[in-house]
C-alpha positions as CSV (number, residue, x, y, z in Angstrom):
1,M,18.5,-31.5,-17.3
2,W,21.6,-29.7,-16.1
3,V,22.6,-26.1,-16.5
4,T,26.0,-24.6,-15.7
5,V,26.0,-21.1,-14.2
6,V,29.1,-19.0,-14.4
7,V,29.4,-16.6,-11.5
8,G,31.8,-13.7,-11.6
9,G,33.5,-15.0,-14.8
10,A,35.3,-17.7,-12.9
11,L,33.2,-19.9,-10.5
12,K,31.0,-22.5,-12.2
13,I,28.0,-24.0,-10.5
14,R,26.3,-27.0,-12.1
15,I,22.7,-27.1,-11.2
16,P,20.1,-29.9,-11.9
17,C,16.8,-28.5,-13.2
18,G,14.6,-31.6,-13.1
19,E,12.6,-31.7,-16.2
20,G,13.2,-28.0,-16.8
21,C,9.8,-27.0,-15.4
22,Q,11.3,-24.4,-13.1
23,R,11.7,-20.8,-14.2
24,I,14.8,-18.7,-14.7
25,G,14.0,-16.9,-11.5
26,W,14.3,-20.2,-9.7
27,L,17.6,-20.8,-11.3
28,Q,18.9,-17.4,-10.0
29,A,17.6,-18.2,-6.5
30,E,19.3,-21.6,-6.6
31,T,22.5,-20.1,-7.7
32,I,22.5,-17.6,-4.8
33,R,21.6,-20.5,-2.4
34,R,24.5,-22.6,-3.6
35,W,26.9,-19.7,-3.6
36,G,25.9,-19.1,0.1
37,E,26.8,-22.7,1.0
38,R,30.4,-22.1,-0.4
39,K,30.9,-18.4,0.5
40,E,28.8,-17.8,3.6
41,H,30.1,-14.3,4.3
42,E,30.1,-13.0,0.8
43,P,26.5,-12.0,-0.4
44,L,25.8,-12.6,-4.1
45,R,23.9,-9.8,-5.9
46,I,22.8,-10.9,-9.4
47,L,21.8,-8.2,-11.9
48,E,20.5,-10.6,-14.5
49,M,21.0,-14.0,-16.1
50,K,22.0,-14.3,-19.7
51,T,23.2,-16.9,-22.2
52,V,26.8,-17.1,-23.5
53,T,25.6,-15.3,-26.6
54,N,24.6,-12.3,-24.5
55,A,20.8,-12.9,-24.8
56,G,18.9,-11.8,-21.7
57,L,16.8,-14.4,-19.8
58,D,13.5,-13.3,-18.2
59,P,12.9,-14.5,-14.6
60,D,9.4,-15.8,-15.7
61,D,10.7,-17.8,-18.6
62,Q,10.4,-21.6,-18.2
63,I,13.9,-23.0,-18.3
64,A,12.9,-25.8,-20.7
65,D,11.7,-23.2,-23.2
66,V,14.9,-21.1,-23.4
67,L,17.7,-23.5,-22.4
68,S,18.8,-27.0,-23.4
69,D,20.5,-29.7,-21.4
70,G,24.2,-28.8,-20.8
71,D,23.8,-25.1,-21.6
72,T,25.9,-22.5,-19.8
73,V,24.3,-19.4,-18.2
74,I,26.2,-16.2,-17.2
75,A,25.2,-14.6,-13.9
76,V,25.8,-10.8,-14.3
77,L,26.7,-9.4,-10.9
78,K,25.7,-6.1,-9.3
79,T,28.4,-3.7,-8.1
80,S,26.2,-1.8,-5.6
81,F,25.5,-3.3,-2.2
82,D,24.0,-0.4,-0.4
83,R,20.3,-1.1,-1.0
84,V,17.7,-3.4,-2.5
85,M,17.6,-3.1,-6.3
86,V,15.6,-4.4,-9.3
87,G,17.0,-7.7,-10.3
88,D,17.8,-8.8,-6.7
89,M,16.8,-12.1,-5.4
90,F,15.6,-11.1,-2.0
91,A,15.3,-13.3,1.1
92,H,16.0,-16.3,-1.1
93,R,12.5,-16.2,-2.3
94,Y,11.4,-12.9,-3.9
95,Y,12.7,-11.8,-7.3
96,I,12.5,-8.0,-7.6
97,T,11.1,-7.1,-11.0
98,G,10.2,-3.4,-10.6
99,I,9.8,-0.3,-8.4
100,I,6.3,0.7,-7.3
101,G,7.2,3.6,-5.2
102,E,9.7,5.2,-2.9
103,G,9.2,7.2,0.3
104,T,11.3,8.9,2.9
105,Y,11.7,5.7,4.9
106,G,11.4,2.9,2.4
107,H,10.9,1.4,-1.1
108,V,8.0,-0.6,-2.4
109,F,8.9,-3.1,-5.1
110,K,7.0,-5.3,-7.5
111,A,8.3,-8.8,-7.0
112,R,7.8,-12.4,-7.9
113,D,7.3,-15.0,-5.1
114,L,9.1,-18.0,-6.6
115,E,7.7,-20.4,-4.1
116,L,4.0,-19.7,-4.6
117,E,4.4,-18.5,-8.2
118,R,2.6,-15.1,-7.8
119,G,3.3,-11.4,-8.0
120,V,3.6,-9.5,-4.7
121,A,4.4,-6.1,-3.4
122,L,7.6,-6.0,-1.3
123,K,8.0,-3.1,1.1
124,C,11.6,-2.6,2.5
125,L,12.8,-0.2,5.2
126,K,15.8,1.8,4.0
127,K,18.9,0.8,6.0
128,S,19.7,4.5,6.4
129,K,16.4,5.0,8.2
130,A,16.4,1.9,10.3
131,N,16.7,3.6,13.6
132,R,14.9,2.4,16.7
133,L,11.7,4.5,16.1
134,N,11.3,3.6,12.4
135,T,12.1,-0.1,13.0
136,K,9.4,-0.1,15.7
137,R,6.9,1.6,13.3
138,F,7.7,-0.8,10.5
139,L,7.2,-3.9,12.7
140,R,4.0,-2.4,14.1
141,E,2.6,-1.9,10.6
142,A,3.2,-5.6,9.8
143,R,1.7,-6.8,13.1
144,L,-1.4,-4.6,13.0
145,T,-2.2,-5.1,9.3
146,A,-1.7,-8.8,9.6
147,S,-4.0,-8.9,12.7
148,L,-6.9,-7.6,10.5
149,G,-6.9,-10.8,8.5
150,S,-8.4,-10.8,5.1
151,H,-10.8,-8.0,4.2
152,A,-11.7,-6.8,0.7
153,N,-10.9,-3.2,1.6
154,I,-7.6,-3.6,3.6
155,V,-4.4,-4.7,1.9
156,T,-3.4,-8.3,2.8
157,V,-0.1,-9.1,4.4
158,Y,1.5,-12.3,3.3
159,D,4.9,-12.4,5.0
160,T,7.3,-10.3,7.0
161,G,10.8,-10.7,8.2
162,C,14.4,-9.6,8.2
163,A,16.7,-10.5,5.2
164,D,20.3,-11.8,5.6
165,D,21.7,-8.3,5.3
166,G,19.4,-6.9,8.0
167,T,16.8,-5.3,5.8
168,L,13.3,-5.4,7.3
169,F,10.6,-6.3,4.8
170,L,6.9,-6.7,4.4
171,V,5.2,-8.7,1.7
172,M,1.7,-7.7,0.6
173,E,-0.8,-8.5,-2.1
174,L,0.1,-6.9,-5.5
175,L,-2.7,-4.4,-6.5
176,H,-3.4,-3.1,-10.0
177,G,-4.9,0.3,-10.6
178,E,-4.1,3.8,-9.1
179,S,-4.1,5.5,-5.8
180,M,-7.1,7.7,-4.9
181,G,-4.6,10.6,-4.8
182,Q,-3.9,10.1,-8.5
183,F,-7.6,9.8,-9.2
184,V,-8.4,13.1,-7.4
185,D,-5.4,14.9,-8.9
186,R,-6.5,14.0,-12.4
187,H,-9.9,15.6,-11.8
188,I,-8.3,18.6,-10.2
189,E,-6.0,19.1,-13.2
190,R,-8.8,18.8,-15.7
191,R,-11.3,20.6,-13.5
192,T,-13.9,17.9,-14.2
193,P,-16.2,17.3,-11.2
194,I,-16.3,13.9,-9.6
195,H,-19.9,12.7,-9.6
196,E,-21.2,12.4,-6.1
197,S,-22.4,8.8,-6.5
198,V,-18.9,7.9,-7.6
199,Y,-17.0,9.2,-4.6
200,V,-19.7,8.1,-2.2
201,E,-19.3,4.5,-3.5
202,I,-15.5,4.8,-2.9
203,F,-16.1,6.0,0.7
204,L,-18.6,3.3,1.5
205,A,-15.9,0.8,0.8
206,I,-13.2,2.8,2.7
207,L,-15.6,3.0,5.7
208,A,-16.2,-0.8,5.5
209,G,-12.5,-1.4,5.8
210,L,-12.2,1.2,8.5
211,N,-15.0,-0.3,10.5
212,A,-13.2,-3.6,10.4
213,A,-10.0,-1.9,11.8
214,H,-12.0,0.0,14.5
215,S,-13.9,-3.2,15.4
216,N,-10.7,-5.2,15.9
217,I,-9.8,-6.3,19.4
218,P,-8.1,-4.0,20.4
219,P,-9.4,-1.4,17.9
220,I,-6.8,-0.1,15.4
221,I,-6.7,3.6,14.6
222,H,-5.1,4.3,11.2
223,R,-4.0,8.0,12.0
224,D,-2.8,8.8,8.5
225,L,-5.8,8.4,6.2
226,K,-5.4,10.4,3.0
227,P,-6.0,9.8,-0.8
228,D,-2.4,8.4,-1.3
229,N,-3.2,5.7,1.3
230,V,-6.2,4.5,-0.5
231,Y,-5.7,2.3,-3.6
232,L,-8.4,1.9,-6.3
233,S,-7.6,-1.7,-7.2
234,K,-8.8,-3.0,-10.5
235,H,-9.2,-6.6,-11.2
236,P,-6.6,-7.7,-13.8
237,D,-9.3,-9.1,-16.0
238,S,-11.6,-6.1,-15.8
239,T,-11.3,-2.3,-16.5
240,D,-14.8,-1.5,-15.2
241,H,-14.7,-2.7,-11.6
242,F,-12.4,-1.5,-8.9
243,I,-12.2,-2.0,-5.1
244,P,-10.9,0.7,-2.7
245,V,-8.2,-0.7,-0.5
246,L,-6.7,0.9,2.6
247,L,-2.9,1.0,2.7
248,D,0.0,2.0,4.9
249,F,-0.7,1.3,8.6
250,G,2.8,2.6,9.3
251,I,1.7,4.9,12.1
252,A,-1.4,3.1,13.0
253,V,-1.9,2.3,16.7
254,S,-4.1,0.2,18.8
255,A,-6.7,2.2,20.7
256,E,-5.4,1.0,24.0
257,K,-2.1,2.8,23.3
258,S,-3.5,5.8,21.6
259,Q,-2.9,8.3,24.4
260,D,0.4,10.1,25.1
261,T,1.5,9.7,21.5
262,A,3.3,12.4,19.6
263,A,1.4,14.5,17.1
264,C,1.4,12.5,13.9
265,G,-0.2,12.1,10.4
266,T,-0.3,14.3,7.4
267,R,-1.3,17.8,8.6
268,M,-4.0,18.6,6.0
269,Y,-5.9,15.4,6.8
270,S,-5.2,15.3,10.6
271,S,-8.0,16.0,13.1
272,P,-7.6,19.0,15.4
273,E,-7.0,16.7,18.4
274,Q,-4.3,14.9,16.5
275,T,-2.2,18.1,16.4
276,R,-1.8,18.1,20.2
277,K,0.9,15.9,21.8
278,G,-0.5,13.7,24.4
279,A,-4.1,13.9,23.1
280,K,-6.5,11.0,23.4
281,I,-6.9,9.7,19.8
282,D,-9.8,7.4,18.9
283,A,-11.7,6.2,15.8
284,R,-13.4,9.6,15.4
285,S,-10.0,11.1,14.5
286,D,-9.9,8.8,11.4
287,L,-13.5,9.9,10.6
288,W,-12.3,13.5,10.5
289,S,-9.8,12.4,7.9
290,I,-12.5,10.8,5.8
291,G,-14.4,14.1,6.0
292,V,-11.4,16.1,4.7
293,M,-11.1,13.6,1.8
294,L,-14.8,14.0,1.0
295,Y,-14.5,17.8,1.2
296,Q,-11.7,17.6,-1.3
297,C,-13.7,15.4,-3.7
298,A,-16.6,17.8,-3.6
299,T,-14.5,20.9,-4.1
300,L,-11.5,19.7,-6.1
301,L,-9.3,22.0,-3.9
302,V,-5.6,21.1,-3.8
303,D,-5.5,22.6,-0.3
304,V,-8.7,22.7,1.8
305,P,-9.5,26.2,3.4
306,F,-8.9,25.1,7.0
307,D,-6.1,23.9,9.1
308,P,-6.5,21.5,12.0
309,F,-4.0,23.3,14.2
310,D,-5.7,26.6,13.8
311,L,-9.1,25.1,14.4
312,R,-7.9,23.6,17.7
313,L,-6.6,27.0,18.9
314,S,-9.5,29.1,17.8
315,K,-13.3,29.2,17.8
316,F,-13.5,29.1,14.0
317,S,-15.2,26.3,12.2
318,V,-14.8,24.6,8.9
319,P,-16.1,26.8,5.9
320,D,-19.3,25.3,4.5
321,V,-18.4,22.9,1.7
322,R,-21.2,24.4,-0.5
323,E,-19.2,27.6,-0.7
324,H,-16.4,25.8,-2.7
325,S,-18.2,22.8,-4.3
326,V,-17.7,22.0,-7.9
327,G,-20.5,20.4,-9.8
328,T,-23.7,19.1,-8.1
329,L,-23.6,18.6,-4.4
330,S,-26.7,17.4,-2.7
331,Q,-28.0,18.9,0.5
332,G,-27.6,15.5,2.3
333,M,-24.0,15.1,1.2
334,A,-23.1,18.6,2.3
335,L,-24.6,18.0,5.8
336,I,-22.7,14.7,6.1
337,I,-19.4,16.3,5.2
338,M,-19.9,19.2,7.6
339,K,-20.9,16.8,10.4
340,S,-17.7,14.7,9.9
341,L,-15.7,17.9,10.2
342,E,-17.0,19.1,13.6
343,V,-14.1,20.3,15.7
344,D,-15.6,18.7,18.7
345,P,-15.3,14.9,18.3
346,N,-18.5,14.4,20.2
347,Q,-20.4,16.2,17.4
348,R,-19.0,14.0,14.6
349,F,-20.2,10.6,13.5
350,Q,-19.3,8.3,16.4
351,S,-18.3,5.3,14.3
352,A,-17.4,4.3,10.8
353,L,-20.6,2.2,10.7
354,K,-22.8,5.2,11.5
355,F,-20.9,7.3,8.9
356,R,-21.5,4.6,6.4
357,E,-25.2,4.3,7.2
358,A,-25.6,8.0,6.6
359,L,-24.1,7.7,3.2
360,L,-26.3,4.8,2.3
361,E,-29.4,7.0,3.1
362,L,-28.5,9.5,0.4
363,P,-31.1,9.5,-2.4
364,S,-28.3,8.9,-5.0
365,M,-27.4,5.7,-3.2
366,R,-31.0,4.5,-2.8
367,Q,-31.5,4.9,-6.6
368,L,-28.3,3.1,-7.5
369,D,-28.5,-0.2,-9.4
370,P,-26.1,-2.5,-7.6
371,K,-25.3,-4.3,-10.9
372,S,-24.0,-1.0,-12.4
373,S,-21.9,-0.2,-9.4
374,S,-18.1,0.1,-9.9
375,L,-17.8,-1.6,-6.6
376,S,-20.1,-4.5,-7.4
377,R,-17.7,-7.1,-6.2
378,L,-18.0,-5.8,-2.6
């Protein structure tokens, strides 16, 4: 089977499609590849593929299902070349199908890996932000996350590289569900308490992932733990089960390089020692961030009533969580939260494993039926 692709209204490229088992996304990628062989210094940006009758063709469509031998396909070109866009064929392999999110330094896209026939999340560093520091951080995120291998509670990295136009990218597993930030915000907006057993289960999983990072050789300190960097991933075939997954190791650092670093992280979730430039940062700083997240789950406060910078400079301590709690908060849970938020790191839990063991000792956890757990796949 042969298909003729018209590019730019003039150039025609005749492409063999085997038995037509390939998809339209493959046809687009092959068009870009063949264009590159002819016009090496002129990048091709295709918005969409359509038939001569102006019918749109979906990248996931099987060619044999929508086209016949000898058909002509029109490649509709983009006019903007300043950034990665939906509809792009990226790095000759990933077809961009949607936008997942956008931050100060980059975009995260939903994409289709045409070689392995699977959905992926594609993170790209904005060219306007690709200075030396941000490039170093982006590459470090890829290296550190990939070094953690495959863990149920840490996002998996599949690929990383630099596209032909110089755009740095990171390819990760595609998760379905919502961020923990969205989950907490919904409860805050509705003023509906989060049941203690629910958020304890979430943090048991987070701490399992964190323990893996801290147990790495050398240990990896996340340094920016917050609800938006935890994803409650639902299995595509189930609405009842979810798995908390740690995201965004963009400012993570190995423990052997955790001294003499600039103050970093999101202020509300940062430990007191994290606010001081040149401070020694270790795993206990991440555990403080877990404590802040637990405090927020127990109180449903948009802003917690303490600031890490003020705590470091004064002798004040964190207000007792029981003064602001919403719903039922057990004595054991309150003590765990307050221990995790000790200003002196030596008074906190000394490891993610010890923190996790304390949560498992709560009466609500001992009475839980594992089969009814929302995290039963862990």
